[in-house]
C-alpha positions, 0 to 999 in steps of 0.5 A: 077061875072064880073059886071062893076058897072058904065060902064053899067049905065046911072048915068053919062048921067043922072047927067053930072054936078055932076058925072064924070069919072066912072072907075074901074074893075068889082065892084072895082069902083070909080067916081068923083064929081066936087070938095071936098065940093061936095064930102063931101056932097055927101058922107054924103048923100050916108051914110044917104041913106044907101050906104057906100062909101069912099072918095078918093083924092080931089073929088072921091068916091070909092066903095069896096063891100063885097065878096058876091056881086051879080047883085041885089046888083049892081042894089041897089048900082046904085039905091041909087047913083041915088037917092042921085044924085037927091037930089042935083038937087033940 
């Protein structure tokens, strides 16, 4: 399946002060946060919301999904990222 995890989402537009520079090929994707502190907080919040992400560098999050990954899984990933980002808007 060819699915661009971030390029067809509204995450960057919905959370421009938090999420930036979406990139990747198919489901091997990454996105940036403003700084290292926010990267750590956001990663922990993602894990608490049920989404496994990996820290990469000083401010990036990486996604490396399983081999069995369909559109419904991508939709859930975006939903959980959006849910997590909203927690930081309060």
